[in-house]
PDB file of N, CA, C and O in Angstrom:
ATOM      1  N   MET A   1      47.918  45.007  43.099  1.00  0.00           N
ATOM      2  CA  MET A   1      46.268  44.036  41.581  1.00  0.00           C
ATOM      3  C   MET A   1      47.029  42.930  41.047  1.00  0.00           C
ATOM      4  O   MET A   1      46.980  42.215  40.046  1.00  0.00           O
ATOM      5  N   VAL A   2      47.669  43.037  41.963  1.00  0.00           N
ATOM      6  CA  VAL A   2      48.171  41.266  41.512  1.00  0.00           C
ATOM      7  C   VAL A   2      48.034  39.976  41.880  1.00  0.00           C
ATOM      8  O   VAL A   2      48.524  38.965  41.378  1.00  0.00           O
ATOM      9  N   THR A   3      46.952  40.182  43.285  1.00  0.00           N
ATOM     10  CA  THR A   3      46.518  39.569  44.003  1.00  0.00           C
ATOM     11  C   THR A   3      44.796  39.549  43.602  1.00  0.00           C
ATOM     12  O   THR A   3      44.045  38.573  43.609  1.00  0.00           O
ATOM     13  N   ALA A   4      44.509  40.843  43.293  1.00  0.00           N
ATOM     14  CA  ALA A   4      43.535  40.819  43.283  1.00  0.00           C
ATOM     15  C   ALA A   4      42.904  40.252  41.280  1.00  0.00           C
ATOM     16  O   ALA A   4      41.787  40.281  40.765  1.00  0.00           O
ATOM     17  N   ALA A   5      44.105  39.868  40.800  1.00  0.00           N
ATOM     18  CA  ALA A   5      43.760  39.782  39.430  1.00  0.00           C
ATOM     19  C   ALA A   5      44.302  37.805  39.874  1.00  0.00           C
ATOM     20  O   ALA A   5      43.469  37.065  39.350  1.00  0.00           O
ATOM     21  N   ALA A   6      44.765  37.460  40.196  1.00  0.00           N
ATOM     22  CA  ALA A   6      44.775  35.884  41.039  1.00  0.00           C
ATOM     23  C   ALA A   6      44.173  35.171  41.348  1.00  0.00           C
ATOM     24  O   ALA A   6      44.049  33.974  41.088  1.00  0.00           O
ATOM     25  N   ALA A   7      43.351  36.357  42.436  1.00  0.00           N
ATOM     26  CA  ALA A   7      41.958  35.868  43.194  1.00  0.00           C
ATOM     27  C   ALA A   7      41.275  36.038  41.857  1.00  0.00           C
ATOM     28  O   ALA A   7      41.573  34.911  41.461  1.00  0.00           O
ATOM     29  N   ILE A   8      40.688  36.482  40.981  1.00  0.00           N
ATOM     30  CA  ILE A   8      39.456  36.735  39.965  1.00  0.00           C
ATOM     31  C   ILE A   8      39.557  35.194  39.518  1.00  0.00           C
ATOM     32  O   ILE A   8      38.681  34.331  39.574  1.00  0.00           O
ATOM     33  N   THR A   9      41.232  35.074  38.936  1.00  0.00           N
ATOM     34  CA  THR A   9      41.114  34.031  38.419  1.00  0.00           C
ATOM     35  C   THR A   9      40.771  32.731  38.559  1.00  0.00           C
ATOM     36  O   THR A   9      40.258  31.923  37.785  1.00  0.00           O
ATOM     37  N   ALA A  10      41.360  32.631  40.341  1.00  0.00           N
ATOM     38  CA  ALA A  10      41.689  31.766  41.000  1.00  0.00           C
ATOM     39  C   ALA A  10      39.881  30.963  41.466  1.00  0.00           C
ATOM     40  O   ALA A  10      39.502  29.814  41.696  1.00  0.00           O
ATOM     41  N   GLY A  11      39.226  32.282  41.419  1.00  0.00           N
ATOM     42  CA  GLY A  11      37.518  32.468  41.647  1.00  0.00           C
ATOM     43  C   GLY A  11      37.224  31.987  40.152  1.00  0.00           C
ATOM     44  O   GLY A  11      37.364  30.778  40.332  1.00  0.00           O
ATOM     45  N   GLY A  12      36.853  32.143  38.550  1.00  0.00           N
ATOM     46  CA  GLY A  12      36.321  31.477  37.828  1.00  0.00           C
ATOM     47  C   GLY A  12      36.952  29.990  37.637  1.00  0.00           C
ATOM     48  O   GLY A  12      36.142  29.136  37.275  1.00  0.00           O
ATOM     49  N   THR A  13      37.862  29.709  37.772  1.00  0.00           N
ATOM     50  CA  THR A  13      38.792  28.244  37.666  1.00  0.00           C
ATOM     51  C   THR A  13      38.366  27.411  38.241  1.00  0.00           C
ATOM     52  O   THR A  13      38.295  26.314  37.687  1.00  0.00           O
ATOM     53  N   LEU A  14      37.594  27.676  40.489  1.00  0.00           N
ATOM     54  CA  LEU A  14      37.125  27.567  41.485  1.00  0.00           C
ATOM     55  C   LEU A  14      35.910  26.563  40.500  1.00  0.00           C
ATOM     56  O   LEU A  14      35.917  25.422  40.036  1.00  0.00           O
ATOM     57  N   GLY A  15      34.890  27.774  40.513  1.00  0.00           N
ATOM     58  CA  GLY A  15      33.855  28.025  39.798  1.00  0.00           C
ATOM     59  C   GLY A  15      32.982  26.488  38.776  1.00  0.00           C
ATOM     60  O   GLY A  15      31.999  25.762  38.925  1.00  0.00           O
ATOM     61  N   ASN A  16      34.553  26.743  37.364  1.00  0.00           N
ATOM     62  CA  ASN A  16      34.717  25.593  36.462  1.00  0.00           C
ATOM     63  C   ASN A  16      34.618  24.290  37.375  1.00  0.00           C
ATOM     64  O   ASN A  16      33.533  23.715  37.289  1.00  0.00           O
ATOM     65  N   LEU A  17      35.452  23.783  38.140  1.00  0.00           N
ATOM     66  CA  LEU A  17      35.653  22.700  38.955  1.00  0.00           C
ATOM     67  C   LEU A  17      34.347  22.926  39.541  1.00  0.00           C
ATOM     68  O   LEU A  17      33.398  22.638  38.812  1.00  0.00           O
ATOM     69  N   VAL A  18      34.109  23.342  40.600  1.00  0.00           N
ATOM     70  CA  VAL A  18      32.681  22.759  41.241  1.00  0.00           C
ATOM     71  C   VAL A  18      31.533  22.533  39.791  1.00  0.00           C
ATOM     72  O   VAL A  18      30.861  21.504  39.726  1.00  0.00           O
ATOM     73  N   SER A  19      31.486  23.066  39.256  1.00  0.00           N
ATOM     74  CA  SER A  19      30.343  22.628  38.046  1.00  0.00           C
ATOM     75  C   SER A  19      31.219  21.600  36.990  1.00  0.00           C
ATOM     76  O   SER A  19      30.524  21.504  35.979  1.00  0.00           O
ATOM     77  N   VAL A  20      31.911  21.153  36.899  1.00  0.00           N
ATOM     78  CA  VAL A  20      32.903  19.941  36.421  1.00  0.00           C
ATOM     79  C   VAL A  20      32.057  18.877  38.059  1.00  0.00           C
ATOM     80  O   VAL A  20      30.902  18.496  37.873  1.00  0.00           O
ATOM     81  N   GLY A  21      32.505  18.642  38.996  1.00  0.00           N
ATOM     82  CA  GLY A  21      32.413  17.784  40.494  1.00  0.00           C
ATOM     83  C   GLY A  21      30.879  17.865  40.192  1.00  0.00           C
ATOM     84  O   GLY A  21      30.310  16.777  40.109  1.00  0.00           O
ATOM     85  N   ARG A  22      30.132  18.983  40.017  1.00  0.00           N
ATOM     86  CA  ARG A  22      28.606  18.886  40.420  1.00  0.00           C
ATOM     87  C   ARG A  22      28.194  18.060  39.251  1.00  0.00           C
ATOM     88  O   ARG A  22      27.456  17.074  39.247  1.00  0.00           O
ATOM     89  N   TYR A  23      28.465  18.319  38.812  1.00  0.00           N
ATOM     90  CA  TYR A  23      27.136  18.205  37.209  1.00  0.00           C
ATOM     91  C   TYR A  23      27.625  17.457  35.990  1.00  0.00           C
ATOM     92  O   TYR A  23      26.973  17.364  34.951  1.00  0.00           O
ATOM     93  N   GLY A  24      28.981  16.861  36.219  1.00  0.00           N
ATOM     94  CA  GLY A  24      29.426  15.815  35.371  1.00  0.00           C
ATOM     95  C   GLY A  24      30.498  17.019  33.302  1.00  0.00           C
ATOM     96  O   GLY A  24      31.156  16.605  32.348  1.00  0.00           O
ATOM     97  N   GLY A  25      30.093  18.139  33.651  1.00  0.00           N
ATOM     98  CA  GLY A  25      30.338  19.238  32.834  1.00  0.00           C
ATOM     99  C   GLY A  25      30.154  20.688  33.257  1.00  0.00           C
ATOM    100  O   GLY A  25      29.596  21.205  34.225  1.00  0.00           O
ATOM    101  N   VAL A  26      30.831  21.184  32.174  1.00  0.00           N
ATOM    102  CA  VAL A  26      30.172  23.233  32.504  1.00  0.00           C
ATOM    103  C   VAL A  26      29.400  23.421  32.117  1.00  0.00           C
ATOM    104  O   VAL A  26      29.353  23.175  30.912  1.00  0.00           O
ATOM    105  N   PRO A  27      28.165  23.998  32.764  1.00  0.00           N
ATOM    106  CA  PRO A  27      27.571  24.556  31.356  1.00  0.00           C
ATOM    107  C   PRO A  27      27.164  26.130  30.575  1.00  0.00           C
ATOM    108  O   PRO A  27      27.208  27.233  31.119  1.00  0.00           O
ATOM    109  N   ASN A  28      26.951  25.963  29.812  1.00  0.00           N
ATOM    110  CA  ASN A  28      27.335  27.024  28.909  1.00  0.00           C
ATOM    111  C   ASN A  28      25.574  27.819  28.630  1.00  0.00           C
ATOM    112  O   ASN A  28      24.858  27.907  27.632  1.00  0.00           O
ATOM    113  N   PRO A  29      25.445  28.209  29.858  1.00  0.00           N
ATOM    114  CA  PRO A  29      24.367  29.348  29.538  1.00  0.00           C
ATOM    115  C   PRO A  29      24.058  30.863  29.058  1.00  0.00           C
ATOM    116  O   PRO A  29      23.014  31.491  29.231  1.00  0.00           O
ATOM    117  N   LEU A  30      25.541  31.387  28.245  1.00  0.00           N
ATOM    118  CA  LEU A  30      24.806  32.633  27.624  1.00  0.00           C
ATOM    119  C   LEU A  30      25.650  32.249  26.695  1.00  0.00           C
ATOM    120  O   LEU A  30      26.842  31.966  26.569  1.00  0.00           O
ATOM    121  N   LEU A  31      24.087  32.365  25.707  1.00  0.00           N
ATOM    122  CA  LEU A  31      24.790  31.840  24.011  1.00  0.00           C
ATOM    123  C   LEU A  31      24.920  33.511  23.260  1.00  0.00           C
ATOM    124  O   LEU A  31      24.014  34.312  23.029  1.00  0.00           O
ATOM    125  N   VAL A  32      26.362  33.626  23.018  1.00  0.00           N
ATOM    126  CA  VAL A  32      25.739  34.869  21.623  1.00  0.00           C
ATOM    127  C   VAL A  32      26.146  34.360  20.535  1.00  0.00           C
ATOM    128  O   VAL A  32      27.007  33.537  20.222  1.00  0.00           O
ATOM    129  N   GLY A  33      25.255  35.089  19.913  1.00  0.00           N
ATOM    130  CA  GLY A  33      25.137  34.468  18.276  1.00  0.00           C
ATOM    131  C   GLY A  33      24.304  33.285  17.562  1.00  0.00           C
ATOM    132  O   GLY A  33      24.646  32.937  16.432  1.00  0.00           O
ATOM    133  N   GLY A  34      23.249  32.682  18.185  1.00  0.00           N
ATOM    134  CA  GLY A  34      22.330  32.050  18.044  1.00  0.00           C
ATOM    135  C   GLY A  34      22.907  30.899  18.564  1.00  0.00           C
ATOM    136  O   GLY A  34      23.397  31.137  19.667  1.00  0.00           O
ATOM    137  N   ALA A  35      23.142  28.942  17.966  1.00  0.00           N
ATOM    138  CA  ALA A  35      23.011  27.715  18.223  1.00  0.00           C
ATOM    139  C   ALA A  35      24.374  27.718  17.723  1.00  0.00           C
ATOM    140  O   ALA A  35      25.197  27.111  18.408  1.00  0.00           O
ATOM    141  N   ASN A  36      24.984  28.599  16.070  1.00  0.00           N
ATOM    142  CA  ASN A  36      26.208  28.553  16.017  1.00  0.00           C
ATOM    143  C   ASN A  36      26.881  29.077  16.607  1.00  0.00           C
ATOM    144  O   ASN A  36      28.036  28.723  16.370  1.00  0.00           O
ATOM    145  N   GLY A  37      26.757  30.222  17.733  1.00  0.00           N
ATOM    146  CA  GLY A  37      27.704  31.284  18.234  1.00  0.00           C
ATOM    147  C   GLY A  37      28.766  30.688  19.509  1.00  0.00           C
ATOM    148  O   GLY A  37      29.310  29.598  19.684  1.00  0.00           O
ATOM    149  N   ILE A  38      28.757  31.975  20.278  1.00  0.00           N
ATOM    150  CA  ILE A  38      29.788  31.551  20.558  1.00  0.00           C
ATOM    151  C   ILE A  38      29.214  30.888  22.572  1.00  0.00           C
ATOM    152  O   ILE A  38      28.260  31.531  23.009  1.00  0.00           O
ATOM    153  N   ALA A  39      29.455  30.408  22.990  1.00  0.00           N
ATOM    154  CA  ALA A  39      28.379  30.254  24.355  1.00  0.00           C
ATOM    155  C   ALA A  39      30.061  29.879  25.886  1.00  0.00           C
ATOM    156  O   ALA A  39      31.185  29.395  25.754  1.00  0.00           O
ATOM    157  N   PHE A  40      29.820  30.055  26.270  1.00  0.00           N
ATOM    158  CA  PHE A  40      30.313  30.812  28.009  1.00  0.00           C
ATOM    159  C   PHE A  40      29.117  30.833  29.460  1.00  0.00           C
ATOM    160  O   PHE A  40      27.904  30.786  29.668  1.00  0.00           O
ATOM    161  N   ASN A  41      30.781  30.965  30.420  1.00  0.00           N
ATOM    162  CA  ASN A  41      29.365  30.955  31.315  1.00  0.00           C
ATOM    163  C   ASN A  41      30.083  32.211  31.589  1.00  0.00           C
ATOM    164  O   ASN A  41      30.815  32.901  30.879  1.00  0.00           O
ATOM    165  N   VAL A  42      29.592  32.350  33.073  1.00  0.00           N
ATOM    166  CA  VAL A  42      30.142  32.869  34.044  1.00  0.00           C
ATOM    167  C   VAL A  42      31.327  33.162  34.157  1.00  0.00           C
ATOM    168  O   VAL A  42      31.989  33.919  33.447  1.00  0.00           O
ATOM    169  N   ALA A  43      31.669  32.515  35.143  1.00  0.00           N
ATOM    170  CA  ALA A  43      32.872  31.203  35.305  1.00  0.00           C
ATOM    171  C   ALA A  43      34.119  31.357  34.207  1.00  0.00           C
ATOM    172  O   ALA A  43      35.125  32.035  34.414  1.00  0.00           O
ATOM    173  N   ASP A  44      33.885  30.694  33.162  1.00  0.00           N
ATOM    174  CA  ASP A  44      34.514  31.921  31.831  1.00  0.00           C
ATOM    175  C   ASP A  44      34.804  33.472  31.616  1.00  0.00           C
ATOM    176  O   ASP A  44      35.818  33.843  31.023  1.00  0.00           O
ATOM    177  N   VAL A  45      34.040  34.190  32.030  1.00  0.00           N
ATOM    178  CA  VAL A  45      35.017  35.270  31.751  1.00  0.00           C
ATOM    179  C   VAL A  45      35.267  35.454  32.650  1.00  0.00           C
ATOM    180  O   VAL A  45      35.766  36.573  32.539  1.00  0.00           O
ATOM    181  N   PHE A  46      35.343  35.133  33.873  1.00  0.00           N
ATOM    182  CA  PHE A  46      36.012  35.427  35.789  1.00  0.00           C
ATOM    183  C   PHE A  46      37.543  35.024  35.288  1.00  0.00           C
ATOM    184  O   PHE A  46      38.523  35.431  35.913  1.00  0.00           O
ATOM    185  N   VAL A  47      37.655  34.262  34.209  1.00  0.00           N
ATOM    186  CA  VAL A  47      38.566  33.041  34.743  1.00  0.00           C
ATOM    187  C   VAL A  47      39.684  34.031  33.185  1.00  0.00           C
ATOM    188  O   VAL A  47      40.834  34.334  33.504  1.00  0.00           O
ATOM    189  N   LEU A  48      39.252  34.378  31.827  1.00  0.00           N
ATOM    190  CA  LEU A  48      39.715  34.778  30.832  1.00  0.00           C
ATOM    191  C   LEU A  48      39.990  36.672  31.954  1.00  0.00           C
ATOM    192  O   LEU A  48      41.112  36.976  32.359  1.00  0.00           O
ATOM    193  N   GLY A  49      38.558  37.725  32.245  1.00  0.00           N
ATOM    194  CA  GLY A  49      39.542  38.358  32.705  1.00  0.00           C
ATOM    195  C   GLY A  49      40.491  39.141  33.530  1.00  0.00           C
ATOM    196  O   GLY A  49      41.148  40.182  33.534  1.00  0.00           O
ATOM    197  N   GLY A  50      40.096  37.644  34.517  1.00  0.00           N
ATOM    198  CA  GLY A  50      41.492  38.009  34.948  1.00  0.00           C
ATOM    199  C   GLY A  50      43.035  37.005  35.325  1.00  0.00           C
ATOM    200  O   GLY A  50      43.750  36.494  36.186  1.00  0.00           O
ATOM    201  N   LEU A  51      42.757  37.288  33.730  1.00  0.00           N
ATOM    202  CA  LEU A  51      44.247  36.873  32.709  1.00  0.00           C
ATOM    203  C   LEU A  51      44.620  37.940  32.872  1.00  0.00           C
ATOM    204  O   LEU A  51      45.544  38.505  33.458  1.00  0.00           O
ATOM    205  N   VAL A  52      42.964  38.425  31.692  1.00  0.00           N
ATOM    206  CA  VAL A  52      44.189  39.437  30.969  1.00  0.00           C
ATOM    207  C   VAL A  52      44.592  40.692  31.718  1.00  0.00           C
ATOM    208  O   VAL A  52      45.015  41.683  31.122  1.00  0.00           O
ATOM    209  N   PHE A  53      44.427  40.623  33.265  1.00  0.00           N
ATOM    210  CA  PHE A  53      43.846  41.489  34.364  1.00  0.00           C
ATOM    211  C   PHE A  53      45.110  41.148  35.023  1.00  0.00           C
ATOM    212  O   PHE A  53      45.893  41.876  35.633  1.00  0.00           O
ATOM    213  N   LEU A  54      45.147  39.939  34.787  1.00  0.00           N
ATOM    214  CA  LEU A  54      46.886  39.318  35.985  1.00  0.00           C
ATOM    215  C   LEU A  54      48.262  39.601  35.260  1.00  0.00           C
ATOM    216  O   LEU A  54      49.319  39.807  35.856  1.00  0.00           O
ATOM    217  N   ALA A  55      48.096  39.583  33.863  1.00  0.00           N
ATOM    218  CA  ALA A  55      49.404  40.319  32.914  1.00  0.00           C
ATOM    219  C   ALA A  55      49.516  41.443  32.502  1.00  0.00           C
ATOM    220  O   ALA A  55      50.464  41.760  31.784  1.00  0.00           O
ATOM    221  N   ALA A  56      48.214  42.608  33.006  1.00  0.00           N
ATOM    222  CA  ALA A  56      48.610  43.592  33.191  1.00  0.00           C
ATOM    223  C   ALA A  56      49.273  44.386  34.676  1.00  0.00           C
ATOM    224  O   ALA A  56      50.142  45.257  34.643  1.00  0.00           O
ATOM    225  N   ALA A  57      48.743  43.942  35.704  1.00  0.00           N
ATOM    226  CA  ALA A  57      49.412  43.922  36.257  1.00  0.00           C
ATOM    227  C   ALA A  57      50.700  43.642  36.970  1.00  0.00           C
ATOM    228  O   ALA A  57      51.309  44.357  37.765  1.00  0.00           O
ATOM    229  N   LEU A  58      51.029  42.251  36.442  1.00  0.00           N
ATOM    230  CA  LEU A  58      52.213  42.245  36.256  1.00  0.00           C
ATOM    231  C   LEU A  58      53.124  43.308  35.354  1.00  0.00           C
ATOM    232  O   LEU A  58      54.169  43.820  35.757  1.00  0.00           O
ATOM    233  N   ALA A  59      52.624  43.495  34.285  1.00  0.00           N
ATOM    234  CA  ALA A  59      53.631  43.970  33.024  1.00  0.00           C
ATOM    235  C   ALA A  59      53.645  45.846  35.024  1.00  0.00           C
ATOM    236  O   ALA A  59      54.154  46.343  36.029  1.00  0.00           O
ATOM    237  N   SER A  60      52.984  45.817  34.370  1.00  0.00           N
ATOM    238  CA  SER A  60      53.097  47.633  36.068  1.00  0.00           C
ATOM    239  C   SER A  60      54.189  47.370  36.644  1.00  0.00           C
ATOM    240  O   SER A  60      55.227  48.032  36.614  1.00  0.00           O
ATOM    241  N   ALA A  61      53.956  46.293  37.239  1.00  0.00           N
ATOM    242  CA  ALA A  61      54.652  45.365  38.617  1.00  0.00           C
ATOM    243  C   ALA A  61      56.543  46.029  38.375  1.00  0.00           C
ATOM    244  O   ALA A  61      57.403  46.873  38.628  1.00  0.00           O
ATOM    245  N   SER A  62      56.179  44.903  37.752  1.00  0.00           N
ATOM    246  CA  SER A  62      57.758  44.577  36.676  1.00  0.00           C
ATOM    247  C   SER A  62      58.489  46.646  36.055  1.00  0.00           C
ATOM    248  O   SER A  62      59.608  47.157  36.067  1.00  0.00           O
ATOM    249  N   VAL A  63      57.054  47.172  35.610  1.00  0.00           N
ATOM    250  CA  VAL A  63      57.345  48.532  35.094  1.00  0.00           C
ATOM    251  C   VAL A  63      58.667  49.120  36.311  1.00  0.00           C
ATOM    252  O   VAL A  63      59.846  49.403  36.097  1.00  0.00           O
ATOM    253  N   ARG A  64      57.740  49.142  37.793  1.00  0.00           N
ATOM    254  CA  ARG A  64      57.699  50.354  38.289  1.00  0.00           C
ATOM    255  C   ARG A  64      59.068  49.735  39.087  1.00  0.00           C
ATOM    256  O   ARG A  64      59.706  50.626  39.648  1.00  0.00           O
ATOM    257  N   ASN A  65      59.709  48.183  39.260  1.00  0.00           N
ATOM    258  CA  ASN A  65      60.259  47.822  39.562  1.00  0.00           C
ATOM    259  C   ASN A  65      61.429  47.537  39.254  1.00  0.00           C
ATOM    260  O   ASN A  65      62.247  46.788  39.787  1.00  0.00           O
ATOM    261  N   ARG A  66      61.486  48.357  38.105  1.00  0.00           N
ATOM    262  CA  ARG A  66      62.634  47.744  36.805  1.00  0.00           C
ATOM    263  C   ARG A  66      63.879  47.988  37.679  1.00  0.00           C
ATOM    264  O   ARG A  66      64.611  46.998  37.688  1.00  0.00           O
ATOM    265  N   THR A  67      64.375  49.122  38.489  1.00  0.00           N
ATOM    266  CA  THR A  67      65.594  49.064  39.622  1.00  0.00           C
ATOM    267  C   THR A  67      65.953  48.248  40.560  1.00  0.00           C
ATOM    268  O   THR A  67      66.953  48.358  41.270  1.00  0.00           O
ATOM    269  N   ARG A  68      64.918  47.173  40.593  1.00  0.00           N
ATOM    270  CA  ARG A  68      65.516  46.450  41.764  1.00  0.00           C
ATOM    271  C   ARG A  68      65.683  45.009  40.340  1.00  0.00           C
ATOM    272  O   ARG A  68      66.807  44.507  40.376  1.00  0.00           O
ATOM    273  N   LEU A  69      64.986  44.549  39.511  1.00  0.00           N
ATOM    274  CA  LEU A  69      65.223  43.340  39.025  1.00  0.00           C
ATOM    275  C   LEU A  69      66.672  43.783  38.603  1.00  0.00           C
ATOM    276  O   LEU A  69      67.093  44.927  38.434  1.00  0.00           O
ATOM    277  N   LEU A  70      67.496  42.267  38.444  1.00  0.00           N
ATOM    278  CA  LEU A  70      69.616  41.840  37.637  1.00  0.00           C
ATOM    279  C   LEU A  70      69.457  42.430  36.402  1.00  0.00           C
ATOM    280  O   LEU A  70      68.592  42.629  35.548  1.00  0.00           O
ATOM    281  N   PRO A  71      71.571  42.803  36.822  1.00  0.00           N
ATOM    282  CA  PRO A  71      70.520  43.428  35.459  1.00  0.00           C
ATOM    283  C   PRO A  71      71.329  42.271  34.217  1.00  0.00           C
ATOM    284  O   PRO A  71      72.028  41.295  34.490  1.00  0.00           O
ATOM    285  N   PRO A  72      70.957  42.767  32.886  1.00  0.00           N
ATOM    286  CA  PRO A  72      70.631  41.585  31.651  1.00  0.00           C
ATOM    287  C   PRO A  72      72.636  40.844  32.179  1.00  0.00           C
ATOM    288  O   PRO A  72      73.701  41.340  32.547  1.00  0.00           O
ATOM    289  N   ARG A  73      72.128  39.568  31.900  1.00  0.00           N
ATOM    290  CA  ARG A  73      73.249  38.830  31.414  1.00  0.00           C
ATOM    291  C   ARG A  73      73.927  39.170  30.506  1.00  0.00           C
ATOM    292  O   ARG A  73      73.383  39.834  29.624  1.00  0.00           O
ATOM    293  N   ARG A  74      75.479  38.814  30.378  1.00  0.00           N
ATOM    294  CA  ARG A  74      75.875  39.687  28.748  1.00  0.00           C
ATOM    295  C   ARG A  74      75.438  38.441  27.880  1.00  0.00           C
ATOM    296  O   ARG A  74      76.545  38.051  27.510  1.00  0.00           O
ATOM    297  N   TRP A  75      74.426  37.480  27.263  1.00  0.00           N
ATOM    298  CA  TRP A  75      74.105  37.010  26.287  1.00  0.00           C
ATOM    299  C   TRP A  75      73.350  37.451  25.644  1.00  0.00           C
ATOM    300  O   TRP A  75      73.188  37.115  24.471  1.00  0.00           O
ATOM    301  N   GLU A  76      72.354  38.760  26.538  1.00  0.00           N
ATOM    302  CA  GLU A  76      71.295  39.028  26.590  1.00  0.00           C
ATOM    303  C   GLU A  76      71.182  41.002  26.750  1.00  0.00           C
ATOM    304  O   GLU A  76      70.274  41.832  26.780  1.00  0.00           O
ATOM    305  N   ALA A  77      72.408  41.010  26.804  1.00  0.00           N
ATOM    306  CA  ALA A  77      72.949  42.945  26.433  1.00  0.00           C
ATOM    307  C   ALA A  77      73.399  42.855  25.266  1.00  0.00           C
ATOM    308  O   ALA A  77      73.181  43.787  24.492  1.00  0.00           O
ATOM    309  N   ALA A  78      74.358  41.378  24.706  1.00  0.00           N
ATOM    310  CA  ALA A  78      74.347  41.193  23.527  1.00  0.00           C
ATOM    311  C   ALA A  78      72.667  40.645  22.167  1.00  0.00           C
ATOM    312  O   ALA A  78      72.540  40.233  21.014  1.00  0.00           O
ATOM    313  N   LEU A  79      71.927  40.959  23.145  1.00  0.00           N
ATOM    314  CA  LEU A  79      70.755  40.521  22.006  1.00  0.00           C
ATOM    315  C   LEU A  79      70.105  41.483  22.836  1.00  0.00           C
ATOM    316  O   LEU A  79      69.109  40.937  23.310  1.00  0.00           O
ATOM    317  N   ILE A  80      70.210  42.703  23.247  1.00  0.00           N
ATOM    318  CA  ILE A  80      69.601  44.300  22.766  1.00  0.00           C
ATOM    319  C   ILE A  80      70.722  44.439  22.495  1.00  0.00           C
ATOM    320  O   ILE A  80      71.406  43.743  23.246  1.00  0.00           O
ATOM    321  N   ARG A  81      71.171  44.862  21.957  1.00  0.00           N
ATOM    322  CA  ARG A  81      72.669  45.551  21.028  1.00  0.00           C
ATOM    323  C   ARG A  81      71.983  45.380  19.755  1.00  0.00           C
ATOM    324  O   ARG A  81      71.583  46.350  19.112  1.00  0.00           O
ATOM    325  N   TRP A  82      71.868  44.449  19.459  1.00  0.00           N
ATOM    326  CA  TRP A  82      71.555  42.830  18.512  1.00  0.00           C
ATOM    327  C   TRP A  82      70.448  44.701  17.652  1.00  0.00           C
ATOM    328  O   TRP A  82      70.767  45.720  17.039  1.00  0.00           O
ATOM    329  N   MET A  83      68.808  43.887  18.360  1.00  0.00           N
ATOM    330  CA  MET A  83      67.640  44.331  18.251  1.00  0.00           C
ATOM    331  C   MET A  83      67.954  45.588  18.389  1.00  0.00           C
ATOM    332  O   MET A  83      66.915  46.227  18.224  1.00  0.00           O
ATOM    333  N   ARG A  84      68.552  46.065  18.535  1.00  0.00           N
ATOM    334  CA  ARG A  84      68.298  47.663  18.163  1.00  0.00           C
ATOM    335  C   ARG A  84      68.880  48.870  17.589  1.00  0.00           C
ATOM    336  O   ARG A  84      68.911  50.101  17.574  1.00  0.00           O
ATOM    337  N   ARG A  85      69.523  47.264  16.913  1.00  0.00           N
ATOM    338  CA  ARG A  85      70.385  48.188  15.635  1.00  0.00           C
ATOM    339  C   ARG A  85      69.234  47.793  14.733  1.00  0.00           C
ATOM    340  O   ARG A  85      69.217  48.160  13.558  1.00  0.00           O
TER     341      ARG A  85
END
C-alpha cells in the first residue's frame, strides 16, 4: 500500500513538472464554481489523493508492526504518562 501511494503521489508530481517544463506553468482545466471557484488539474488530484493514501498506509503499517518499533525513551515514557493523567 505504501509503494502504491508513493507511486500515485510521484505520478501527480511528475505530471505537474512536465506541464511546467513544457508549457511554462501548470494548466488548470477543471473549474468548480465558475470563474471565482476552485481550479485544479488531474495531476493535483493524484498528488492530493496519493498523500492522503500514503498517510493512511503509513499509519496502518505502523499499527500493524508496533511490536517491532523501538520502545519509548525515558522522556517519551514520561510524556505518555503525563498525557494519560
